[in-house]
Kinemage of the C-alpha trace (Angstrom):
@kinemage 1
@onewidth
@group {chain A} dominant
@subgroup {mainchain}
@vectorlist {calphas} color= white
{ca met a 1} P 59.534 13.153 44.183
{ca thr a 2} L 59.440 16.031 41.728
{ca ile a 3} L 56.968 18.824 42.389
{ca leu a 4} L 55.433 20.130 39.194
{ca lys a 5} L 54.741 23.822 38.813
{ca pro a 6} L 52.234 24.672 36.105
{ca glu a 7} L 53.091 27.267 33.523
{ca gly a 8} L 50.697 29.952 32.377
{ca thr a 9} L 48.344 32.076 34.385
{ca ala a 10} L 45.666 31.379 36.960
{ca gly a 11} L 43.009 29.039 35.623
{ca his a 12} L 45.390 27.277 33.227
{ca ser a 13} L 46.523 23.693 33.533
{ca pro a 14} L 50.136 22.612 33.005
{ca his a 15} L 51.707 22.911 29.549
{ca val a 16} L 53.523 19.909 28.091
{ca pro a 17} L 57.061 20.932 27.061
{ca glu a 18} L 58.811 19.714 23.929
{ca pro a 19} L 60.073 16.170 24.577
{ca gln a 20} L 63.730 15.692 25.385
{ca ala a 21} L 65.841 13.709 22.933
{ca asp a 22} L 66.088 10.698 25.255
{ca ser a 23} L 62.428 10.753 26.313
{ca gln a 24} L 60.430 7.585 26.885
{ca ile a 25} L 58.223 6.615 23.937
{ca ile a 26} L 54.540 6.109 24.745
{ca thr a 27} L 52.793 3.510 22.604
{ca trp a 28} L 49.683 5.389 21.467
{ca arg a 29} L 46.706 3.296 20.362
{ca pro a 30} L 43.351 4.216 18.828
{ca ala a 31} L 40.919 5.358 21.506
{ca thr a 32} L 38.375 2.913 22.851
{ca his a 33} L 35.639 3.546 25.346
{ca ala a 34} L 35.264 -0.001 26.589
{ca glu a 35} L 34.383 1.080 30.124
{ca asp a 36} L 30.980 2.416 31.159
{ca arg a 37} L 32.390 4.932 33.611
{ca arg a 38} L 35.618 6.832 33.409
{ca arg a 39} L 36.991 9.617 35.547
{ca val a 40} L 39.213 12.394 34.215
{ca leu a 41} L 41.661 13.204 37.011
{ca arg a 42} L 43.957 15.750 35.362
{ca trp a 43} L 44.448 17.479 32.026
{ca thr a 44} L 46.855 19.806 30.332
{ca cys a 45} L 46.129 23.360 29.263
{ca gln a 46} L 43.537 23.687 26.543
{ca cys a 47} L 45.268 26.794 25.152
{ca lys a 48} L 47.592 24.389 23.319
{ca pro a 49} L 46.406 22.366 20.301
{ca val a 50} L 47.318 18.992 21.849
{ca val a 51} L 45.581 18.217 25.147
{ca tyr a 52} L 46.368 15.248 27.385
{ca tyr a 53} L 44.027 13.722 29.980
{ca leu a 54} L 44.891 11.403 32.875
{ca ile a 55} L 41.950 9.005 33.199
{ca thr a 56} L 40.966 6.151 35.493
{ca ala a 57} L 38.362 3.546 34.684
{ca gly a 58} L 37.685 0.015 35.856
{ca gly a 59} L 40.543 0.062 38.355
{ca arg a 60} L 43.109 0.998 35.696
{ca gly a 61} L 44.500 4.259 34.359
{ca tyr a 62} L 45.563 5.629 31.006
{ca ile a 63} L 46.490 8.860 29.236
{ca glu a 64} L 44.409 10.168 26.364
{ca arg a 65} L 45.761 12.574 23.728
{ca thr a 66} L 43.498 14.781 21.616
{ca ala a 67} L 44.341 17.221 18.832
{ca pro a 68} L 42.174 19.049 16.300
{ca gly a 69} L 41.820 17.108 13.059
{ca gln a 70} L 43.441 13.982 14.493
{ca ala a 71} L 41.980 10.808 15.931
{ca thr a 72} L 42.031 10.571 19.731
{ca val a 73} L 44.623 8.087 20.981
{ca gln a 74} L 45.274 6.437 24.342
{ca ser a 75} L 48.216 4.959 26.176
{ca pro a 76} L 48.046 1.351 27.319
{ca arg a 77} L 45.950 0.806 30.442
{ca met a 78} L 47.942 0.081 33.570
{ca arg a 79} L 47.764 0.241 37.356
{ca tyr a 80} L 47.423 3.742 38.783
{ca ala a 81} L 50.972 4.159 40.176
{ca pro a 82} L 52.741 3.457 36.846
{ca ile a 83} L 50.322 5.645 34.868
{ca ala a 84} L 50.754 8.491 37.386
{ca asp a 85} L 54.531 8.175 36.916
{ca leu a 86} L 54.108 8.257 33.126
{ca trp a 87} L 51.886 11.371 33.459
{ca glu a 88} L 54.650 13.083 35.424
{ca leu a 89} L 57.250 12.135 32.816
{ca leu a 90} L 54.995 13.591 30.114
{ca leu a 91} L 54.676 16.884 32.017
{ca leu a 92} L 58.458 17.025 32.444
{ca gly a 93} L 59.154 16.443 28.739
{ca arg a 94} L 60.646 13.039 29.504
{ca ala a 95} L 57.933 11.056 27.659
{ca arg a 96} L 56.282 11.508 24.282
């Protein structure tokens, strides 16, 4: 298991590094809010223009990506363990 160390100063969330050349491609889809209740578990630093959120809802998880002037997009919904692994890959620059 890799232990992630956030960059930045106190009060900042992790920064997403530039993706590596061989990084896993995430299939981003237009955002939907089909569930009544969703829980944001983690997020990346809001000092960067692109912010990612790890979300659970309805027993599934997904990653949401927001950026100024762009439509919000989401990863496919999946069980929590695989989405947590994908979140880690994103924070390591091994997914994009």
